[in-house]
A tleap script that builds the chain and sets N, CA, C and O, in Angstrom:
source leaprc.protein.ff14SB
mol = sequence {
  NMET ILE ARG VAL SER PHE TYR PHE LEU LEU
  LEU PHE ILE LEU LEU PHE SER SER PRO PHE
  THR GLN ALA ASP CYS SER SER PRO THR GLY
  LEU THR GLY ALA TYR GLU TRP ILE SER GLY
  SER GLY GLU MET LYS PHE CYS ASN GLY THR
  ASN TRP VAL SER THR LYS VAL SER THR SER
  LEU THR ALA CYS SER THR ALA GLY ARG VAL
  LEU TYR THR ALA GLY ASP LEU LYS TYR CYS
  ASP GLY SER LEU LEU VAL SER THR THR SER
  GLY LEU THR ASN GLY SER CYS ALA GLY THR
  THR ALA GLY THR PHE HIE TYR ASN THR THR
  ASN ASN TRP GLU GLU TRP CYS ASP GLY THR
  LEU TRP ASN VAL MET TYR ILE GLN PRO SER
  PHE SER LEU ASP PHE MET CSER
}
set mol.1.N position { 144.843 92.693 145.586 }
set mol.1.CA position { 144.815 93.267 143.899 }
set mol.1.C position { 143.588 94.024 143.369 }
set mol.1.O position { 143.532 94.944 142.552 }
set mol.2.N position { 142.421 93.262 144.193 }
set mol.2.CA position { 141.487 94.140 143.626 }
set mol.2.C position { 141.230 96.152 144.174 }
set mol.2.O position { 140.489 96.952 143.603 }
set mol.3.N position { 142.104 96.420 145.369 }
set mol.3.CA position { 142.266 97.986 145.550 }
set mol.3.C position { 142.728 98.209 144.475 }
set mol.3.O position { 142.046 98.912 143.730 }
set mol.4.N position { 144.370 97.582 143.863 }
set mol.4.CA position { 145.128 98.563 143.045 }
set mol.4.C position { 144.083 98.172 141.878 }
set mol.4.O position { 143.994 99.271 141.330 }
set mol.5.N position { 143.361 97.443 141.253 }
set mol.5.CA position { 143.050 97.333 140.043 }
set mol.5.C position { 141.816 98.614 139.922 }
set mol.5.O position { 141.565 99.015 138.786 }
set mol.6.N position { 141.311 99.032 140.720 }
set mol.6.CA position { 140.093 99.818 141.164 }
set mol.6.C position { 140.638 101.364 141.452 }
set mol.6.O position { 140.000 102.342 141.062 }
set mol.7.N position { 141.699 101.454 142.066 }
set mol.7.CA position { 142.859 102.852 141.496 }
set mol.7.C position { 143.249 102.761 140.149 }
set mol.7.O position { 143.118 103.823 139.539 }
set mol.8.N position { 143.706 101.782 139.475 }
set mol.8.CA position { 144.259 102.000 138.483 }
set mol.8.C position { 143.009 102.088 137.529 }
set mol.8.O position { 143.141 102.655 136.444 }
set mol.9.N position { 141.859 101.570 137.881 }
set mol.9.CA position { 140.879 102.264 136.459 }
set mol.9.C position { 140.210 103.550 136.436 }
set mol.9.O position { 139.928 104.125 135.385 }
set mol.10.N position { 139.846 104.199 138.096 }
set mol.10.CA position { 139.581 105.542 138.452 }
set mol.10.C position { 140.702 106.329 137.837 }
set mol.10.O position { 140.552 107.194 136.974 }
set mol.11.N position { 142.172 105.834 138.518 }
set mol.11.CA position { 142.671 106.671 137.369 }
set mol.11.C position { 142.556 107.156 136.088 }
set mol.11.O position { 142.469 108.264 135.560 }
set mol.12.N position { 142.586 105.850 135.693 }
set mol.12.CA position { 142.346 105.869 133.704 }
set mol.12.C position { 141.337 106.868 133.483 }
set mol.12.O position { 141.300 108.030 133.079 }
set mol.13.N position { 140.487 105.945 133.916 }
set mol.13.CA position { 138.832 107.245 133.625 }
set mol.13.C position { 138.743 108.845 134.084 }
set mol.13.O position { 137.967 109.536 133.424 }
set mol.14.N position { 139.402 109.418 135.053 }
set mol.14.CA position { 139.603 110.307 135.402 }
set mol.14.C position { 140.567 111.192 134.107 }
set mol.14.O position { 140.278 112.246 133.541 }
set mol.15.N position { 141.689 110.369 133.941 }
set mol.15.CA position { 142.863 110.798 132.893 }
set mol.15.C position { 141.723 111.718 131.494 }
set mol.15.O position { 141.483 112.831 131.026 }
set mol.16.N position { 141.254 109.871 131.336 }
set mol.16.CA position { 140.531 110.475 129.527 }
set mol.16.C position { 139.411 110.748 129.829 }
set mol.16.O position { 138.779 110.820 128.775 }
set mol.17.N position { 138.491 111.036 131.030 }
set mol.17.CA position { 137.226 111.649 130.566 }
set mol.17.C position { 137.080 113.283 131.492 }
set mol.17.O position { 136.016 113.630 132.006 }
set mol.18.N position { 138.437 114.177 131.556 }
set mol.18.CA position { 138.761 115.144 132.094 }
set mol.18.C position { 137.954 115.900 131.036 }
set mol.18.O position { 137.636 115.232 130.052 }
set mol.19.N position { 137.507 117.383 131.077 }
set mol.19.CA position { 137.088 118.072 130.525 }
set mol.19.C position { 138.333 118.682 130.331 }
set mol.19.O position { 138.348 119.322 129.279 }
set mol.20.N position { 139.637 118.729 131.111 }
set mol.20.CA position { 141.316 119.269 130.406 }
set mol.20.C position { 141.491 118.566 129.277 }
set mol.20.O position { 141.946 119.234 128.349 }
set mol.21.N position { 141.263 117.355 129.037 }
set mol.21.CA position { 141.613 116.540 127.719 }
set mol.21.C position { 141.064 116.887 126.654 }
set mol.21.O position { 141.595 116.352 125.681 }
set mol.22.N position { 140.112 117.645 126.380 }
set mol.22.CA position { 139.167 117.974 125.299 }
set mol.22.C position { 138.949 118.577 124.544 }
set mol.22.O position { 137.737 118.786 124.493 }
set mol.23.N position { 139.502 119.067 123.794 }
set mol.23.CA position { 139.127 120.466 122.588 }
set mol.23.C position { 138.347 120.243 121.923 }
set mol.23.O position { 138.285 119.146 121.369 }
set mol.24.N position { 137.479 121.179 121.733 }
set mol.24.CA position { 136.610 122.092 121.170 }
set mol.24.C position { 136.683 122.099 119.460 }
set mol.24.O position { 135.853 121.702 118.643 }
set mol.25.N position { 138.059 122.732 119.262 }
set mol.25.CA position { 138.391 123.045 117.487 }
set mol.25.C position { 139.457 122.085 117.494 }
set mol.25.O position { 140.044 121.599 118.461 }
set mol.26.N position { 139.652 121.839 115.980 }
set mol.26.CA position { 141.233 121.039 115.981 }
set mol.26.C position { 141.628 121.620 114.729 }
set mol.26.O position { 141.042 122.242 113.843 }
set mol.27.N position { 143.074 121.134 114.972 }
set mol.27.CA position { 143.898 121.850 113.276 }
set mol.27.C position { 144.521 123.972 113.826 }
set mol.27.O position { 144.870 124.930 113.137 }
set mol.28.N position { 144.412 123.842 114.786 }
set mol.28.CA position { 145.247 123.665 115.797 }
set mol.28.C position { 144.464 123.163 117.342 }
set mol.28.O position { 143.483 123.899 117.239 }
set mol.29.N position { 144.331 122.718 118.140 }
set mol.29.CA position { 143.623 122.017 118.786 }
set mol.29.C position { 143.042 123.496 120.092 }
set mol.29.O position { 143.890 123.945 120.864 }
set mol.30.N position { 142.282 123.782 120.108 }
set mol.30.CA position { 141.866 125.117 121.007 }
set mol.30.C position { 140.147 124.579 121.577 }
set mol.30.O position { 139.268 123.904 121.042 }
set mol.31.N position { 140.257 125.219 122.791 }
set mol.31.CA position { 139.062 125.448 123.169 }
set mol.31.C position { 137.917 126.648 123.216 }
set mol.31.O position { 138.479 127.733 123.071 }
set mol.32.N position { 136.313 126.801 123.394 }
set mol.32.CA position { 135.346 127.503 122.868 }
set mol.32.C position { 135.880 128.927 123.696 }
set mol.32.O position { 136.126 129.143 124.883 }
set mol.33.N position { 135.935 129.872 122.327 }
set mol.33.CA position { 136.476 130.899 123.082 }
set mol.33.C position { 137.936 131.136 122.431 }
set mol.33.O position { 138.179 132.201 121.863 }
set mol.34.N position { 138.508 130.525 122.490 }
set mol.34.CA position { 140.103 130.217 122.078 }
set mol.34.C position { 140.432 131.693 121.234 }
set mol.34.O position { 139.416 131.748 120.541 }
set mol.35.N position { 141.106 132.722 120.932 }
set mol.35.CA position { 141.735 133.600 119.883 }
set mol.35.C position { 143.259 133.140 119.409 }
set mol.35.O position { 144.319 133.333 120.005 }
set mol.36.N position { 143.095 132.669 118.519 }
set mol.36.CA position { 144.608 132.073 118.207 }
set mol.36.C position { 145.094 132.745 116.268 }
set mol.36.O position { 144.233 132.983 115.420 }
set mol.37.N position { 146.382 132.877 116.072 }
set mol.37.CA position { 146.519 133.339 115.070 }
set mol.37.C position { 147.534 132.280 114.260 }
set mol.37.O position { 148.624 131.810 114.587 }
set mol.38.N position { 146.646 132.091 112.969 }
set mol.38.CA position { 146.818 130.929 112.484 }
set mol.38.C position { 147.467 131.459 111.012 }
set mol.38.O position { 146.959 132.105 110.096 }
set mol.39.N position { 148.803 130.899 111.201 }
set mol.39.CA position { 150.033 131.395 110.035 }
set mol.39.C position { 150.091 130.698 109.311 }
set mol.39.O position { 151.109 130.666 108.620 }
set mol.40.N position { 149.114 129.844 109.102 }
set mol.40.CA position { 148.814 129.123 107.797 }
set mol.40.C position { 148.150 129.807 106.418 }
set mol.40.O position { 148.385 129.752 105.210 }
set mol.41.N position { 147.230 130.455 107.252 }
set mol.41.CA position { 146.428 131.397 106.301 }
set mol.41.C position { 146.787 132.702 106.697 }
set mol.41.O position { 146.368 133.635 106.013 }
set mol.42.N position { 147.388 132.895 107.541 }
set mol.42.CA position { 147.671 134.532 107.622 }
set mol.42.C position { 146.909 135.081 108.702 }
set mol.42.O position { 147.403 136.152 109.057 }
set mol.43.N position { 145.645 134.679 109.525 }
set mol.43.CA position { 144.562 135.237 109.769 }
set mol.43.C position { 144.211 134.995 111.307 }
set mol.43.O position { 144.458 133.947 111.903 }
set mol.44.N position { 143.702 135.932 111.767 }
set mol.44.CA position { 143.748 135.751 113.438 }
set mol.44.C position { 141.982 135.147 113.093 }
set mol.44.O position { 141.184 135.686 112.326 }
set mol.45.N position { 141.761 133.953 113.892 }
set mol.45.CA position { 140.261 133.327 113.988 }
set mol.45.C position { 139.978 132.862 115.718 }
set mol.45.O position { 140.620 133.115 116.737 }
set mol.46.N position { 139.089 132.310 115.548 }
set mol.46.CA position { 138.355 132.220 117.027 }
set mol.46.C position { 137.597 131.018 117.027 }
set mol.46.O position { 136.828 130.812 116.088 }
set mol.47.N position { 137.750 129.906 118.279 }
set mol.47.CA position { 137.078 128.656 118.085 }
set mol.47.C position { 135.427 129.103 118.579 }
set mol.47.O position { 134.928 129.398 119.666 }
set mol.48.N position { 134.964 128.996 117.354 }
set mol.48.CA position { 133.683 128.707 117.898 }
set mol.48.C position { 132.534 127.619 118.571 }
set mol.48.O position { 131.304 127.567 118.566 }
set mol.49.N position { 133.837 126.627 119.260 }
set mol.49.CA position { 133.355 125.393 119.918 }
set mol.49.C position { 132.982 124.271 118.882 }
set mol.49.O position { 132.671 123.134 119.238 }
set mol.50.N position { 133.037 124.678 117.576 }
set mol.50.CA position { 133.552 123.118 116.528 }
set mol.50.C position { 134.714 123.887 115.597 }
set mol.50.O position { 135.883 123.503 115.651 }
set mol.51.N position { 134.397 124.752 114.931 }
set mol.51.CA position { 135.155 125.186 114.073 }
set mol.51.C position { 136.468 126.135 114.438 }
set mol.51.O position { 136.609 126.165 115.660 }
set mol.52.N position { 137.387 126.853 113.800 }
set mol.52.CA position { 138.158 127.924 113.363 }
set mol.52.C position { 137.676 128.957 112.793 }
set mol.52.O position { 138.240 129.098 111.707 }
set mol.53.N position { 136.680 129.998 113.036 }
set mol.53.CA position { 136.341 131.155 112.649 }
set mol.53.C position { 137.019 132.538 112.310 }
set mol.53.O position { 137.028 133.437 113.150 }
set mol.54.N position { 137.664 132.711 110.893 }
set mol.54.CA position { 138.265 134.016 110.371 }
set mol.54.C position { 137.532 135.325 111.100 }
set mol.54.O position { 136.331 135.589 111.037 }
set mol.55.N position { 138.242 135.843 111.589 }
set mol.55.CA position { 137.945 137.330 112.193 }
set mol.55.C position { 137.878 138.460 110.857 }
set mol.55.O position { 137.391 139.565 111.097 }
set mol.56.N position { 138.227 138.249 109.877 }
set mol.56.CA position { 138.549 138.937 108.624 }
set mol.56.C position { 137.939 139.407 107.953 }
set mol.56.O position { 137.529 138.746 106.999 }
set mol.57.N position { 137.546 140.824 108.096 }
set mol.57.CA position { 136.630 141.796 107.174 }
set mol.57.C position { 136.754 142.232 106.041 }
set mol.57.O position { 136.011 142.138 105.064 }
set mol.58.N position { 138.011 142.868 106.220 }
set mol.58.CA position { 138.799 144.138 104.929 }
set mol.58.C position { 140.277 144.188 105.275 }
set mol.58.O position { 140.674 144.282 106.436 }
set mol.59.N position { 141.069 144.121 104.221 }
set mol.59.CA position { 142.256 144.440 104.741 }
set mol.59.C position { 142.760 146.255 103.764 }
set mol.59.O position { 142.477 146.542 102.600 }
set mol.60.N position { 143.404 146.976 104.609 }
set mol.60.CA position { 143.297 148.350 104.824 }
set mol.60.C position { 145.449 148.085 103.961 }
set mol.60.O position { 146.389 147.295 104.048 }
set mol.61.N position { 145.159 149.093 103.407 }
set mol.61.CA position { 146.882 149.820 102.858 }
set mol.61.C position { 147.539 150.444 104.046 }
set mol.61.O position { 148.226 151.461 103.945 }
set mol.62.N position { 147.267 149.674 105.438 }
set mol.62.CA position { 148.085 150.562 106.305 }
set mol.62.C position { 149.196 149.262 106.563 }
set mol.62.O position { 149.052 148.265 107.270 }
set mol.63.N position { 150.247 149.639 105.786 }
set mol.63.CA position { 151.267 148.542 106.379 }
set mol.63.C position { 152.181 148.507 108.028 }
set mol.63.O position { 152.601 149.289 108.881 }
set mol.64.N position { 152.118 147.028 107.735 }
set mol.64.CA position { 152.588 146.731 109.540 }
set mol.64.C position { 153.570 145.190 108.858 }
set mol.64.O position { 153.545 144.501 107.838 }
set mol.65.N position { 154.292 145.239 110.043 }
set mol.65.CA position { 155.071 143.965 109.736 }
set mol.65.C position { 155.368 142.775 111.195 }
set mol.65.O position { 156.308 141.992 111.331 }
set mol.66.N position { 154.367 142.984 111.987 }
set mol.66.CA position { 154.586 141.898 113.338 }
set mol.66.C position { 153.552 141.021 113.013 }
set mol.66.O position { 152.638 140.881 113.825 }
set mol.67.N position { 153.544 140.512 112.139 }
set mol.67.CA position { 152.012 138.980 112.028 }
set mol.67.C position { 151.659 138.962 112.985 }
set mol.67.O position { 152.435 138.964 113.941 }
set mol.68.N position { 150.539 138.941 113.105 }
set mol.68.CA position { 148.958 138.571 114.422 }
set mol.68.C position { 149.368 139.066 115.558 }
set mol.68.O position { 149.519 138.360 116.556 }
set mol.69.N position { 149.661 140.702 115.522 }
set mol.69.CA position { 149.658 142.059 116.496 }
set mol.69.C position { 148.616 142.113 116.317 }
set mol.69.O position { 148.192 141.757 115.218 }
set mol.70.N position { 147.601 142.656 117.467 }
set mol.70.CA position { 146.115 143.097 117.558 }
set mol.70.C position { 146.546 144.729 117.722 }
set mol.70.O position { 147.720 145.078 117.836 }
set mol.71.N position { 145.556 145.543 117.714 }
set mol.71.CA position { 145.844 146.694 117.823 }
set mol.71.C position { 144.440 147.204 117.460 }
set mol.71.O position { 143.763 146.718 116.554 }
set mol.72.N position { 144.015 148.356 118.346 }
set mol.72.CA position { 142.778 148.995 118.580 }
set mol.72.C position { 142.976 150.533 118.227 }
set mol.72.O position { 143.202 151.393 119.079 }
set mol.73.N position { 142.869 150.756 116.929 }
set mol.73.CA position { 142.861 152.163 115.994 }
set mol.73.C position { 142.029 152.607 115.427 }
set mol.73.O position { 141.433 151.898 114.617 }
set mol.74.N position { 141.697 153.794 115.600 }
set mol.74.CA position { 140.720 154.952 115.260 }
set mol.74.C position { 138.869 154.003 114.884 }
set mol.74.O position { 138.276 153.872 113.813 }
set mol.75.N position { 138.489 153.536 116.291 }
set mol.75.CA position { 137.541 152.858 116.692 }
set mol.75.C position { 137.434 151.386 115.621 }
set mol.75.O position { 136.493 151.112 114.876 }
set mol.76.N position { 138.560 150.682 115.806 }
set mol.76.CA position { 138.330 149.442 114.860 }
set mol.76.C position { 139.041 148.678 115.427 }
set mol.76.O position { 140.059 149.271 115.786 }
set mol.77.N position { 139.045 147.354 115.784 }
set mol.77.CA position { 140.124 146.582 116.188 }
set mol.77.C position { 140.565 145.550 114.577 }
set mol.77.O position { 139.904 144.929 113.744 }
set mol.78.N position { 141.895 145.813 114.777 }
set mol.78.CA position { 142.532 145.369 113.437 }
set mol.78.C position { 143.848 144.189 113.931 }
set mol.78.O position { 144.145 144.046 115.117 }
set mol.79.N position { 144.403 143.564 113.023 }
set mol.79.CA position { 145.387 143.060 113.296 }
set mol.79.C position { 146.469 142.746 112.069 }
set mol.79.O position { 145.977 143.064 110.986 }
set mol.80.N position { 147.520 142.324 111.983 }
set mol.80.CA position { 148.617 142.622 111.146 }
set mol.80.C position { 148.877 140.906 111.041 }
set mol.80.O position { 149.093 139.982 111.826 }
set mol.81.N position { 148.644 141.180 108.957 }
set mol.81.CA position { 148.713 139.644 108.621 }
set mol.81.C position { 149.933 139.639 108.245 }
set mol.81.O position { 150.121 138.947 107.244 }
set mol.82.N position { 150.900 140.183 108.696 }
set mol.82.CA position { 152.646 140.043 107.986 }
set mol.82.C position { 153.093 141.429 107.243 }
set mol.82.O position { 154.232 141.872 107.387 }
set mol.83.N position { 152.002 142.147 106.349 }
set mol.83.CA position { 151.775 143.148 106.032 }
set mol.83.C position { 151.210 144.054 105.982 }
set mol.83.O position { 151.887 145.058 105.756 }
set mol.84.N position { 149.804 144.239 106.141 }
set mol.84.CA position { 149.086 144.840 105.939 }
set mol.84.C position { 147.931 144.792 107.315 }
set mol.84.O position { 147.713 143.668 107.766 }
set mol.85.N position { 147.173 146.033 107.999 }
set mol.85.CA position { 146.651 145.966 108.764 }
set mol.85.C position { 144.891 145.101 108.140 }
set mol.85.O position { 144.285 145.400 107.111 }
set mol.86.N position { 144.580 144.283 108.935 }
set mol.86.CA position { 143.414 143.823 108.436 }
set mol.86.C position { 142.148 144.191 109.533 }
set mol.86.O position { 142.293 144.533 110.707 }
set mol.87.N position { 140.957 144.027 108.842 }
set mol.87.CA position { 139.696 145.383 110.240 }
set mol.87.C position { 139.093 144.004 110.222 }
set mol.87.O position { 139.195 143.146 109.345 }
set mol.88.N position { 138.273 143.952 111.671 }
set mol.88.CA position { 137.557 142.546 112.137 }
set mol.88.C position { 136.227 143.225 112.397 }
set mol.88.O position { 135.403 142.671 113.125 }
set mol.89.N position { 135.993 144.340 111.864 }
set mol.89.CA position { 134.629 145.039 112.693 }
set mol.89.C position { 133.580 144.480 111.216 }
set mol.89.O position { 133.769 144.768 110.034 }
set mol.90.N position { 132.502 143.632 111.801 }
set mol.90.CA position { 131.367 143.210 110.616 }
set mol.90.C position { 130.327 144.367 110.571 }
set mol.90.O position { 129.547 144.307 109.620 }
set mol.91.N position { 130.184 145.374 111.401 }
set mol.91.CA position { 129.162 146.301 111.881 }
set mol.91.C position { 128.121 145.883 112.417 }
set mol.91.O position { 127.146 146.581 112.140 }
set mol.92.N position { 127.889 144.919 113.159 }
set mol.92.CA position { 127.093 144.618 114.085 }
set mol.92.C position { 127.501 144.784 115.610 }
set mol.92.O position { 128.499 144.503 116.276 }
set mol.93.N position { 125.935 145.528 115.920 }
set mol.93.CA position { 126.568 146.072 117.495 }
set mol.93.C position { 125.735 144.727 118.529 }
set mol.93.O position { 124.757 144.118 118.094 }
set mol.94.N position { 126.342 144.451 119.912 }
set mol.94.CA position { 125.744 144.209 120.223 }
set mol.94.C position { 125.457 144.522 121.675 }
set mol.94.O position { 125.412 143.538 122.414 }
set mol.95.N position { 125.296 145.470 122.110 }
set mol.95.CA position { 124.759 146.489 123.090 }
set mol.95.C position { 125.888 147.173 123.856 }
set mol.95.O position { 127.000 147.443 123.401 }
set mol.96.N position { 125.425 147.418 125.119 }
set mol.96.CA position { 126.403 148.208 126.030 }
set mol.96.C position { 127.651 147.848 126.233 }
set mol.96.O position { 127.700 146.639 126.456 }
set mol.97.N position { 128.916 148.471 126.261 }
set mol.97.CA position { 129.679 148.236 127.185 }
set mol.97.C position { 130.496 149.077 127.764 }
set mol.97.O position { 131.698 149.311 127.897 }
set mol.98.N position { 129.614 149.401 128.023 }
set mol.98.CA position { 129.814 151.046 129.409 }
set mol.98.C position { 130.536 150.345 130.474 }
set mol.98.O position { 130.208 149.279 130.996 }
set mol.99.N position { 132.038 151.413 130.855 }
set mol.99.CA position { 132.687 150.791 131.868 }
set mol.99.C position { 134.142 149.766 131.236 }
set mol.99.O position { 135.153 149.465 131.871 }
set mol.100.N position { 133.882 149.499 130.172 }
set mol.100.CA position { 134.547 148.207 129.612 }
set mol.100.C position { 135.625 149.131 128.858 }
set mol.100.O position { 135.191 150.189 128.402 }
set mol.101.N position { 137.147 148.804 128.661 }
set mol.101.CA position { 137.972 149.722 127.900 }
set mol.101.C position { 137.754 149.655 126.848 }
set mol.101.O position { 137.089 148.736 126.369 }
set mol.102.N position { 138.135 150.388 126.333 }
set mol.102.CA position { 137.835 150.416 124.588 }
set mol.102.C position { 139.270 149.641 124.318 }
set mol.102.O position { 140.346 149.783 124.898 }
set mol.103.N position { 138.874 148.719 123.162 }
set mol.103.CA position { 139.962 147.732 122.449 }
set mol.103.C position { 139.702 146.509 123.169 }
set mol.103.O position { 140.161 145.479 122.677 }
set mol.104.N position { 138.882 146.415 124.520 }
set mol.104.CA position { 138.823 144.810 124.930 }
set mol.104.C position { 138.035 143.670 124.005 }
set mol.104.O position { 136.905 143.918 123.585 }
set mol.105.N position { 138.552 142.684 123.776 }
set mol.105.CA position { 137.710 141.291 123.404 }
set mol.105.C position { 137.299 140.482 124.336 }
set mol.105.O position { 137.987 140.366 125.350 }
set mol.106.N position { 136.114 139.764 124.193 }
set mol.106.CA position { 136.202 138.513 125.052 }
set mol.106.C position { 135.216 137.244 123.673 }
set mol.106.O position { 135.149 137.613 122.500 }
set mol.107.N position { 134.656 136.029 124.062 }
set mol.107.CA position { 133.980 135.815 123.574 }
set mol.107.C position { 132.822 135.529 123.729 }
set mol.107.O position { 132.496 134.571 124.430 }
set mol.108.N position { 132.129 136.141 123.235 }
set mol.108.CA position { 130.206 136.097 123.888 }
set mol.108.C position { 129.665 134.096 124.227 }
set mol.108.O position { 128.933 133.410 123.514 }
set mol.109.N position { 130.169 133.807 125.156 }
set mol.109.CA position { 128.848 132.159 125.098 }
set mol.109.C position { 128.124 132.264 124.629 }
set mol.109.O position { 127.869 131.444 123.747 }
set mol.110.N position { 127.410 133.170 124.841 }
set mol.110.CA position { 125.645 133.232 124.733 }
set mol.110.C position { 124.972 132.981 123.209 }
set mol.110.O position { 123.972 132.320 122.931 }
set mol.111.N position { 126.080 133.918 122.108 }
set mol.111.CA position { 126.283 134.047 121.136 }
set mol.111.C position { 127.344 132.842 120.283 }
set mol.111.O position { 127.138 132.402 119.153 }
set mol.112.N position { 127.881 132.678 120.708 }
set mol.112.CA position { 129.317 131.818 120.086 }
set mol.112.C position { 130.455 132.819 118.874 }
set mol.112.O position { 131.047 132.525 117.836 }
set mol.113.N position { 130.329 134.007 119.659 }
set mol.113.CA position { 131.284 134.896 118.713 }
set mol.113.C position { 131.910 135.833 119.772 }
set mol.113.O position { 131.650 136.025 120.959 }
set mol.114.N position { 133.032 136.464 118.737 }
set mol.114.CA position { 134.064 136.901 119.518 }
set mol.114.C position { 133.483 138.748 119.470 }
set mol.114.O position { 133.060 139.342 118.478 }
set mol.115.N position { 133.589 139.088 120.343 }
set mol.115.CA position { 133.306 140.804 119.900 }
set mol.115.C position { 134.026 141.935 121.060 }
set mol.115.O position { 134.476 141.801 122.198 }
set mol.116.N position { 133.863 143.137 120.081 }
set mol.116.CA position { 135.148 144.122 121.198 }
set mol.116.C position { 134.253 145.112 121.329 }
set mol.116.O position { 133.164 145.311 120.792 }
set mol.117.N position { 135.037 145.851 122.326 }
set mol.117.CA position { 134.375 147.216 122.797 }
set mol.117.C position { 135.133 148.594 122.009 }
set mol.117.O position { 136.338 148.811 121.889 }
set mol.118.N position { 133.822 149.522 121.469 }
set mol.118.CA position { 134.554 150.623 121.367 }
set mol.118.C position { 134.279 151.545 121.933 }
set mol.118.O position { 134.100 152.600 121.325 }
set mol.119.N position { 134.112 151.438 123.692 }
set mol.119.CA position { 134.362 152.069 124.857 }
set mol.119.C position { 132.508 152.037 124.647 }
set mol.119.O position { 132.109 151.224 125.481 }
set mol.120.N position { 131.525 152.504 124.009 }
set mol.120.CA position { 130.237 152.112 124.055 }
set mol.120.C position { 129.277 150.958 123.715 }
set mol.120.O position { 128.224 150.623 124.258 }
set mol.121.N position { 129.771 150.578 122.931 }
set mol.121.CA position { 128.843 149.300 122.517 }
set mol.121.C position { 130.081 148.252 122.047 }
set mol.121.O position { 131.141 148.572 121.509 }
set mol.122.N position { 129.647 146.987 122.394 }
set mol.122.CA position { 129.904 145.826 121.708 }
set mol.122.C position { 130.127 145.550 120.692 }
set mol.122.O position { 129.132 144.976 120.249 }
set mol.123.N position { 131.314 145.633 119.564 }
set mol.123.CA position { 131.155 145.531 117.941 }
set mol.123.C position { 131.240 143.873 117.915 }
set mol.123.O position { 131.949 143.095 118.554 }
set mol.124.N position { 130.179 143.653 116.872 }
set mol.124.CA position { 130.591 141.990 117.062 }
set mol.124.C position { 131.765 141.421 115.628 }
set mol.124.O position { 131.783 141.874 114.484 }
set mol.125.N position { 132.603 140.365 116.188 }
set mol.125.CA position { 133.480 140.355 115.157 }
set mol.125.C position { 133.491 139.987 113.560 }
set mol.125.O position { 134.527 140.646 113.474 }
set mol.126.N position { 133.316 139.611 112.443 }
set mol.126.CA position { 133.096 139.412 111.655 }
set mol.126.C position { 132.495 137.527 111.905 }
set mol.126.O position { 132.879 136.708 112.740 }
set mol.127.N position { 131.647 137.414 111.005 }
set mol.127.CA position { 131.099 136.080 111.271 }
set mol.127.C position { 130.747 135.456 109.558 }
set mol.127.O position { 130.246 135.948 108.547 }
set mol.128.N position { 131.253 134.293 109.889 }
set mol.128.CA position { 131.000 133.172 108.518 }
set mol.128.C position { 130.028 132.881 108.328 }
set mol.128.O position { 129.763 131.982 109.125 }
set mol.129.N position { 129.172 133.093 107.676 }
set mol.129.CA position { 127.693 132.595 107.564 }
set mol.129.C position { 127.809 130.836 107.681 }
set mol.129.O position { 128.661 130.207 107.053 }
set mol.130.N position { 126.872 130.234 108.530 }
set mol.130.CA position { 127.284 128.667 108.086 }
set mol.130.C position { 126.021 128.172 107.339 }
set mol.130.O position { 125.423 127.196 107.795 }
set mol.131.N position { 125.608 128.748 106.289 }
set mol.131.CA position { 124.713 128.054 105.684 }
set mol.131.C position { 125.220 127.976 104.411 }
set mol.131.O position { 126.118 128.780 104.160 }
set mol.132.N position { 124.795 127.022 103.308 }
set mol.132.CA position { 124.732 126.290 102.502 }
set mol.132.C position { 123.723 127.048 100.995 }
set mol.132.O position { 122.643 127.551 101.301 }
set mol.133.N position { 123.988 127.068 100.027 }
set mol.133.CA position { 123.016 127.052 98.630 }
set mol.133.C position { 123.232 126.300 98.193 }
set mol.133.O position { 124.379 125.927 97.945 }
set mol.134.N position { 121.337 125.266 97.659 }
set mol.134.CA position { 121.454 123.997 97.122 }
set mol.134.C position { 120.668 124.588 95.803 }
set mol.134.O position { 119.478 124.901 95.779 }
set mol.135.N position { 121.845 124.692 94.426 }
set mol.135.CA position { 120.831 124.747 93.495 }
set mol.135.C position { 120.219 123.389 92.443 }
set mol.135.O position { 119.672 123.362 91.341 }
set mol.136.N position { 120.454 122.807 92.996 }
set mol.136.CA position { 120.533 121.715 92.170 }
set mol.136.C position { 118.330 120.954 93.206 }
set mol.136.O position { 117.674 119.939 92.969 }
set mol.137.N position { 118.080 122.065 94.153 }
set mol.137.CA position { 116.308 121.333 94.253 }
set mol.137.C position { 115.370 121.747 93.412 }
set mol.137.O position { 114.234 121.278 93.477 }
savepdb mol mol.pdb
quit
């Protein structure tokens, strides 16, 4: 009986302490670095370990119809919001990406942001400011 209880307890601990059952972001659930099309807001977002962060910088006048489709065109990583192309370029760069295919994007675990390669440099996707202004002081 003790052996069965021990195995049951061990199984319970393994199931509920597994890193695979833990999500870093919610609504929807996702792990740090996950990149998702959020249909409710019509935006591409990535999980920074705590929150879903929008990659939207500006909307172009270029029409599109496949919501969530990611395109690399004219040195810019864009996505379709269902009607127009949206740029993700923040204007910030993060070093050389020589040898990486232009248009490749990944999550930078050191800086907690998404970045994409233009064939020469890593371009940081839009980063929402994480500060607030206090006018009551």
